[in-house]
C-alpha positions in Angstrom: 152.6 -74.0 40.1 150.3 -73.5 37.2 146.8 -72.3 36.6 146.9 -70.7 33.2 143.5 -70.3 31.6 142.4 -69.1 28.2 139.5 -67.1 27.0 138.7 -65.5 23.6 136.9 -62.3 22.9 136.8 -60.0 20.0 139.0 -62.4 18.0 141.9 -61.7 20.3 143.3 -64.7 22.3 143.8 -64.0 26.0 145.5 -66.1 28.7 145.2 -65.3 32.4 147.8 -66.8 34.8 147.1 -67.4 38.4 150.0 -68.3 40.8 148.3 -67.8 44.2 151.5 -68.7 46.2 153.3 -65.7 44.7 150.8 -63.0 45.7 148.7 -61.6 48.6 145.7 -61.1 46.2 144.9 -64.5 44.6 141.7 -63.2 43.0 143.8 -61.2 40.5 145.8 -62.9 37.8 149.6 -62.6 38.2 149.8 -62.0 34.4 147.7 -61.6 31.3 148.8 -62.5 27.8 146.7 -60.8 25.2 147.7 -61.5 21.6 151.5 -61.2 21.6 151.6 -58.9 24.6 152.2 -60.0 28.2 151.4 -57.7 31.2 152.2 -58.7 34.8 150.5 -57.7 38.0 152.7 -56.6 40.9 155.4 -59.2 41.3 156.6 -59.4 44.9 159.2 -61.3 46.9 156.8 -64.1 48.0 158.5 -67.5 48.4 156.5 -69.8 46.2 157.4 -72.7 48.5 155.7 -71.2 51.5 153.4 -68.5 50.0 155.0 -66.0 52.5 157.1 -62.9 51.8 160.8 -63.4 52.0 162.6 -62.5 55.2 164.2 -59.1 54.6 164.8 -56.8 51.7 167.6 -58.6 50.0 165.7 -61.9 50.0 162.6 -60.3 48.7 164.5 -58.7 45.8 166.0 -62.1 44.9 162.6 -63.8 45.0 160.8 -61.1 43.1 163.2 -61.4 40.1 163.0 -65.2 40.3 159.2 -64.9 40.4 159.2 -62.7 37.3 161.2 -65.3 35.4 158.9 -68.1 36.5 155.8 -66.0 35.5 156.9 -65.3 32.0 157.8 -69.0 31.6 154.3 -69.8 32.7 153.0 -67.5 29.9 155.0 -69.5 27.4 157.8 -66.9 27.1 161.3 -66.4 28.3 163.1 -63.5 29.9 164.4 -62.6 26.4 160.9 -61.5 25.6 160.8 -59.0 28.5 160.9 -55.5 26.9 160.4 -53.3 30.0 160.6 -53.8 33.8 159.4 -51.3 36.4 161.0 -51.7 39.8 158.9 -50.2 42.7 160.8 -49.6 45.9 159.7 -48.2 49.2 162.7 -45.9 49.7 166.0 -45.1 48.1 167.9 -47.7 50.1 166.3 -50.3 47.8 168.3 -49.1 44.8 171.4 -50.9 45.9 169.6 -54.2 45.9 168.3 -54.0 42.3 171.3 -54.7 40.1 172.5 -58.0 41.6 169.3 -60.0 40.7 168.9 -57.8 37.5 172.3 -58.9 36.2 171.5 -62.5 37.1 168.4 -62.4 35.0 169.8 -60.2 32.2 173.6 -60.9 32.1 174.2 -59.8 28.5 175.2 -56.1 28.6 174.1 -55.7 25.0 170.6 -57.2 25.4 168.7 -55.9 28.4 165.2 -54.5 28.7 164.3 -50.9 29.4 163.9 -50.2 33.1 162.4 -47.6 35.4 162.7 -47.5 39.2 159.9 -45.7 41.0 160.0 -44.9 44.8 156.8 -44.6 46.8 155.3 -46.2 49.9 154.7 -49.9 49.4 152.3 -52.1 51.4 153.4 -53.1 54.9 156.2 -55.7 54.8 156.8 -55.3 51.1 160.3 -54.2 50.0 160.0 -54.4 46.3 157.4 -54.9 43.5 158.2 -55.6 39.8 156.0 -55.0 36.8 157.0 -56.7 33.5 155.9 -56.1 29.9 156.9 -58.7 27.4 156.3 -59.3 23.7 156.1 -62.8 22.2 157.7 -63.6 18.9 159.8 -60.5 18.8 163.5 -60.1 19.5 164.6 -57.4 22.0 166.7 -54.6 20.7 168.2 -52.2 23.2 168.2 -48.5 22.2 170.5 -45.7 23.1 170.7 -42.0 22.6 174.2 -40.9 21.5 175.8 -39.0 24.3 173.4 -40.1 27.0 173.7 -43.1 29.4 172.4 -44.4 32.7 174.6 -45.1 35.6 172.9 -48.4 36.1 173.3 -51.4 33.7 170.3 -50.6 31.5 169.7 -49.2 28.0 167.9 -45.9 27.3 165.1 -48.0 25.9 164.2 -51.2 24.1 162.4 -52.2 20.9 160.4 -55.4 20.6 158.7 -55.9 17.3 157.0 -52.6 16.5 156.8 -51.5 20.2 159.2 -49.2 21.9 159.6 -48.8 25.6 161.8 -46.2 27.2 163.8 -46.3 30.4 163.9 -43.0 32.3 164.5 -40.0 30.1 165.6 -36.7 31.7 166.7 -33.3 30.6 170.4 -34.0 30.0 172.2 -32.4 27.2 173.6 -35.2 25.0 176.8 -33.1 24.5 177.6 -33.3 28.2 175.3 -35.9 29.7 174.4 -33.3 32.4 171.1 -31.7 33.2 170.3 -28.5 31.3 169.9 -25.4 33.5 166.6 -23.6 33.5 163.1 -24.9 34.0 161.8 -24.5 30.5 165.1 -25.5 28.9 165.2 -28.7 30.9 161.6 -29.6 30.0 162.3 -28.9 26.3 165.4 -31.0 26.4 163.7 -34.0 28.1 161.0 -34.0 25.3 163.7 -33.7 22.7 165.5 -36.7 24.2 162.2 -38.6 24.0 162.0 -37.7 20.3 165.6 -38.8 19.8 164.9 -42.2 21.3 161.8 -43.0 19.3 163.7 -41.9 16.2 166.6 -44.3 17.1 163.9 -47.0 16.9 162.9 -45.9 13.4 159.8 -44.0 14.5 158.5 -40.5 15.1 156.7 -38.7 17.9 153.4 -39.6 16.1 154.0 -43.2 17.2 154.0 -42.4 20.9 150.9 -43.7 22.6 151.6 -43.2 26.3 153.8 -40.8 28.4 154.3 -40.8 32.1 155.7 -37.5 33.4 157.4 -37.3 36.8 157.8 -33.7 38.0 159.8 -32.4 40.9 157.3 -29.6 41.7 153.8 -28.7 40.6 155.0 -25.2 39.8 157.0 -26.7 36.9 153.9 -28.1 35.3 153.2 -25.0 33.0 156.7 -25.4 31.5 156.1 -29.1 31.0 152.8 -28.4 29.3 154.5 -25.9 27.0 157.0 -28.5 26.0 154.2 -31.0 25.6 152.3 -28.8 23.2 155.4 -28.1 21.2 155.8 -31.8 20.6 152.1 -32.7 20.3 150.5 -29.5 18.8 147.4 -31.1 17.2 144.2 -31.3 19.2 142.7 -34.8 19.0 146.1 -36.4 18.2 148.1 -36.7 21.4 149.3 -39.6 23.5 147.6 -40.6 26.7 149.5 -39.1 29.7 149.9 -39.3 33.4 151.6 -36.6 35.4 153.0 -37.4 38.9 154.4 -34.9 41.5 157.4 -37.0 42.5 159.0 -36.4 45.8 162.0 -38.5 44.9 163.2 -35.6 42.7 163.2 -33.0 45.5 166.6 -31.6 46.2 168.0 -32.8 42.9 168.9 -31.0 39.7 166.5 -33.2 37.8 163.2 -31.4 37.3 161.4 -34.0 35.1 161.6 -37.6 34.1 159.7 -39.1 31.2 158.8 -42.7 30.4 157.0 -43.6 27.2 155.6 -46.4 25.0 155.3 -46.2 21.3 153.9 -48.3 18.5 155.8 -47.8 15.3 153.8 -47.3 12.1 150.4 -47.2 13.7 147.9 -44.3 13.4 147.2 -42.6 16.7 143.5 -41.9 17.6 142.1 -40.1 20.6 139.0 -41.0 22.6 137.0 -39.1 25.2 134.1 -39.8 27.6 131.2 -37.3 27.3 131.0 -35.3 30.5 134.4 -36.4 31.7 137.7 -34.9 30.7 141.1 -33.5 31.8 142.1 -29.9 32.5 145.4 -30.5 30.7 145.6 -30.9 26.9 145.5 -34.7 26.9 142.9 -37.3 25.8 141.1 -39.7 28.0 142.6 -42.5 25.9 144.6 -43.2 22.8 145.0 -46.1 20.4 147.8 -46.8 18.0 146.6 -49.6 15.8 145.1 -52.2 18.2 147.1 -51.0 21.2 145.1 -49.0 23.8 146.4 -46.7 26.5 144.4 -44.4 28.9 145.2 -41.3 30.8 143.8 -41.1 34.3 140.2 -42.3 34.7 138.7 -40.9 37.9 135.5 -40.9 39.9 133.7 -38.1 37.9 130.0 -38.4 37.3 129.5 -38.1 33.5 126.0 -36.7 34.0 127.1 -33.7 36.1 130.8 -33.4 35.3 131.5 -33.4 39.0 133.8 -35.6 41.1 132.1 -37.7 43.8 133.0 -37.0 47.4 133.5 -40.5 48.8 135.9 -43.2 47.9 133.0 -45.7 47.5 131.3 -43.5 44.9 134.5 -42.5 43.2 135.5 -46.1 42.8 132.2 -47.0 41.3 132.3 -44.1 38.8 135.9 -44.8 37.9 135.0 -48.3 36.8 131.9 -47.1 35.0 134.0 -44.6 33.1 136.5 -47.3 32.2 133.7 -49.3 30.7 132.5 -46.2 28.7 136.0 -45.3 27.5 136.7 -48.9 26.2 133.4 -48.8 24.3 134.4 -45.4 22.8 137.7 -47.0 21.6 135.9 -49.8 19.9 136.6 -52.4 22.6 135.1 -53.6 25.8 136.2 -54.5 29.3 137.5 -57.7 27.8 140.0 -55.6 26.0 141.7 -54.4 29.2 144.9 -56.3 29.8 146.4 -54.2 32.7 145.2 -51.7 35.2 147.4 -49.4 37.2 145.2 -48.3 40.2 146.3 -45.1 42.0 145.1 -44.8 45.6 145.4 -42.2 48.3 146.5 -45.1 50.6 146.2 -48.9 50.8 143.2 -48.7 53.1 141.2 -48.2 49.9 142.2 -51.7 48.7 139.1 -53.5 49.8 136.8 -51.0 48.2 138.8 -51.1 45.0 138.7 -54.9 45.0 135.0 -55.0 45.5 134.4 -52.8 42.4 137.0 -54.6 40.4 135.5 -58.0 41.0 132.1 -56.7 40.2 133.3 -55.1 37.0 135.3 -58.2 36.0 133.2 -61.1 37.5 134.9 -63.8 35.3 138.3 -64.4 36.7 139.6 -65.6 33.3 138.9 -62.2 31.9 140.3 -60.0 34.6 143.2 -57.7 33.9 146.6 -57.8 35.6 146.7 -55.1 38.2 149.2 -52.9 40.1 148.2 -50.6 43.0 150.2 -47.5 43.8 149.9 -45.1 46.7 151.2 -42.3 44.5 150.2 -39.6 42.0 146.7 -38.7 42.9 145.9 -35.0 42.1 143.6 -32.8 44.1 140.7 -34.5 45.7 141.0 -37.7 43.7 140.8 -40.8 45.9 141.2 -43.3 43.0 142.4 -43.2 39.5 142.6 -46.0 36.9 145.1 -46.2 34.1 144.3 -48.9 31.5 146.3 -50.7 28.8 145.0 -53.3 26.4 144.3 -54.4 22.9 141.2 -53.5 20.9 140.3 -55.2 17.6 
């Protein structure tokens, strides 16, 4: 059950790990270790003894967490190196199945990773997917915000070396641990809670490189942008960002959830692609030191500034724009360690894979990948979100 392979580009060591019996897409590495950072692809509940998905949701949850442990071991790490885990479930019924395997892998209540659970339609037959981020040669330090706590057994965030990863951050008042009333007030509070967490880690909001924003309703976006600009007022010096209209929040008091990554003590720089940009005040990409994070990279033609109409052309342009953005940031496609690929639905998978394999023909230099049928705005049919390391 091995297959790790190494390649070296731009003075940064890289290891790609293929475990074909743990995945339905053997052409994509299950994990990539670049420098001291490890990024996983989608980790599912495949039984490595048979190569088939486990029978039923509970079995798949157990297998997925076991596979995560095996994967980081294959990368030369342990579960103590895992700093953040995202749990993807198909519906809310999956929440009750998370904590049992979670506590088996992370039994120490004082030393657990950050965690985010995201609900959206998963591929047929799949009950759970995990995505793990780990940092080698760095102890994990759980982080809390005084007055706030999660119901589930997880910290508000975790620090590993000079990196900070948050769990879900909402608009709760630390004095009451209850959601603040009012749209703008709750947005402002969520961003202030984000500030509080990065400060607990010894950093500032200038250290934040990536923010994912989950909104209950699109009508709340202007209030979110107002809170965003209060926290990040300087043009050309903002984190990368993804905003998702998140149906899971409908009918709840929660209007917004934030999730962020920060790199302490590193200067933040923004990068753009000529002819391609966002309507919101966010960059196409941001670096903090050698760490790179992108906002959404879509199928816009840089020559015309217009979005292509077909999936095939949008996919082609999205990967071209990824190449251009990495060059702007001082890297290359070899610098990409992980791609989150947003799709309208999973029928686009074959088109995406064709473009991905053409863009990354050397299997030992391919990024880890995760596909999500979630979060595409307007007429977008595909969007890429990249993370990596540039020299």
